[in-house]
N, C-alpha and C positions, 0 to 999 in steps of 0.2 A: 849494513843491515838490508841488503838488497834481496828482493824476491822476484820471481819470474812467472807471470801469469800465463796460463794457456788460454789464448784468445778464442773467441767464437763469433760467428756472424751467420746470418741467414743463408742457408745453402752451402756453407763451408764448415770444415773442421779445423780446429786449432792444432798447431804442432809447435812445440817449444824444445829447443836444443840447449842444454846447459853444459858449460865447459869448465873443467877443473884444471885450467891453466890460464895464466895471465894474458892480457891483450897486448903486452909488449915484452921485451926481453931484458928489462932492468928493474922491474918491481915485482915483489912477492914471488921470489924464486925458491920458496921453502920446500916445495915438492912433496906435499903430504896428500894422502888420500882423504876424502871427505864423504860423509853420508849425504844421500839425496833424499830429502823429505818433501812431502806434499801435504798441503793444508787446505781445508775448505770450511766455511762457516755454515752451520745449520740454522743461523739466526739467533743462536743463544750461546753456543760454545764453538771453539775451534776443534775440528776433527783432524788428526794428524796421522800420517802413515810413513814409515821408512821404506824406501824403494830399493835399498841396498847401498853399496858404496861405489864411488867413482874414483878410480885410481888417478894419480897425478898424470896429466898429459892426455887423459881420456875425456869423452863427452857422453851424454845420454840424451836421447830424444824421446819425448812423451807426447801422446795425443789425449784428447778428452775421452774418446771411446775406450782407450786402453786403461783409463783410471776409474771409469764409472763403477766397475765391479768391486772396487776397494771400499766403497762407501755405501751403506744401506740407509734407506729412508732419508736421503738428502734431496733437497729440491732439485729438479732437473736443470734449473737455471743457475745452480751454484757454480762458482768459478774455482778452479784449482790453481794454487800458487805453489811453485816449486822453489826450493832453496838448498844450498849446500851448508852442511852443519858439521860441527866437530863431535856431536853426540846425537843419539837417536832421540827424537822428540817424544814427549808423552802423548798417548793416543787421544787424550781429551785435555783441553786447557781453556781457561777463560780469556787469556791473552795470546796473541800471536807468538808462536815459538821463536826464539832468537835465531837469526841467521848469522853465519860466520863466513859469508862471502867477503874475501879481502877487498879493501878499498884501494883502487889505483886511480891515478890522476889523469894520465894521457895515454889512451882513452880510458873511460870507466870500464869496469868488469861487467860485461853484459851477456845476455843470452840471445839466441836467434828466435824471435817471436814471429810466427807465420800463420797463414791460412791456406788450406788446401781445398780445391774445388772438385766437384764430381767430374769435371772435364780433364783433370790431371794437371791443371795449372796451379801455380802457387805464387804467393807474394809474402815477403818478410822484411823485418828490419831488426837492427840490433838495439835491444832495450832492456829495461829493468824498472822496478817500482819500489819505492821506499814507503813505509806507512805514512799516511797523511794525518795531520791533527784533526780532531773532531770536536766541534763542528768546524767547517772551513767554507770557502767559497771559490768559485771558478769564473773567470772571464776570459774568453778566447774567441778567435776569429776563424772562420772556415775558409782559409785561403785555398784549400785543395778541393773544394767542391767542383764537380764537373757536370754542370747542368746540360742534359741531353736526353732526347727521347730514347736513345739506344743504351743509356748508361743508368744504372741504379746506384744511388749514393746513400751511405749510412754513417752515422757517428757511433763509434765504439767508445763509450765513456768508462774508463777503468778506474776503480777506487779500491784502496786497501787501507784499513785502519787496524790498530792494535787490538781493539775490542771486537769480539765476535757478535755483540749485540746488534741486531738489525736496526738500521736507521733509514728513513726515507727522505727524499728531497725531490725537487722539481727542476728539470732542465728547460729553460726558456729559450726559444728560437726567435730571433729578430733579424732585421736587415739593418746594418749599421747606418745606412742612409736615412732610415726612418726608425730610430731606436725605440721611440715611445710606443710603437705598434707591436703588439704581441702576435706573432704568426702561429705559434703552436707551443704547447707545454707538455712535457712527458715526465712521468714519475721515474725516479732512479733510486737504486738501492745500494748501500755501501757493500764493500767486499765482493764486488761483482763486476763483470763486464756487461754493461747496459747497452743494448742495441737500439738505436733510434734512427728511424728512416728520415732522410732529408729530402725525399722526393715529394712532389705535388704540394709544395709550400709556396710556390710563386717565385723561387729564386731563378735569376737569369745570369748571363755572363757578366752583367754589370753589377750584380749584387755582391755584397760582402757580408756573409752570414755572421751574426753576432750571437754567441752562445753563452748563457749565464746560468749558473747554479748558485743559489744564495745559501744553501745549507751544507754543501759538500765540495771538497776538492777532489781532483783526479787528473788523469791523463786523457786528453781527447785524441782519438785516432780516427782517421777518415778512410773509409773503405769504399772503393768504387769498382764496379765490374760491369761488363757487358752482360746482356740477359742470358747468353749461353755460357757465361763464366770462362770463356776462352781468353779473356784479357782481364787482369786484376791489378788494382793499385791500392797499396796500404801505406798511408803516410801519417806522421804525427806532427803536431805543431809545438813550438816552444812557448813558454809564457811570454806575454807581450813585452815584458821588461827585458827579454833577451835581445831586443833590438837596440837597447841602450849600450853603447860602446864604453863610455867612461862614466865614472861616478857610482853612486849607490843604487844598484838595481832594485833592491827591496823598496827603497823610497820611491823610485820611479814606478814600480808596480802599484804601490799604494795610491800614487797620484792618478795613474791610469784608471784604476778601479773606481776611485772616488768620482772621477769625471764621468765615466760611462754609467755608473750606477745612478748618478744624478740625472743623466740623459734619459734613462729608462724609468725614472721616478721611483727609486728605491725608498 
């Protein structure tokens, strides 16, 4: 049930490449063509459009600008989610149309998610998103923050849920060395790429940013760039429990969240 967002960031345009062929040569070799659908939420319903079919072995690359004309009266901050399907999705739906992206194990079936700058530079990673339960919560650390007067840093918080109904939450920014002190708080919205500046919050090379959202789960991406956009960095973190090598990772995640939420006074 994987979907592929078209990212966005201040000063950059998102570009997503979707592939209709497996990431290895031993899984899902059925060789069928699939439809490429795009969905966005208007805060009440999912609006869906079919972009055509992608033959087996081919790929398709889309940008935010190229899709804006397909949807009228949609919030400019709305996020587009692409997926491969076996049938054309209804143009309007209350729940997210089903995806038929095959599941592969090593590696997962992903798209290339990137950002393009006005300077012609770009940065991307291989990724996907599955719908998160609602409500949910997020606890993550900003390992990739690059504090510098020459570099701008932002968090791209990506959320996707099955329901199109708009929900709001708050992203809390703290320093793990002083978790009880709230440095900043930003409103976030579901089914969207939320752009949050990490600059001018007092973070240094010795800081470990702690990011918490109590109402919503999602994928935290860290985007850094020089002011002239000639150098870009786009990174994502794994859940804290991914550092657990043996045992029950879900149990470890619960223990970690319980500890840090107690530290910040949940």
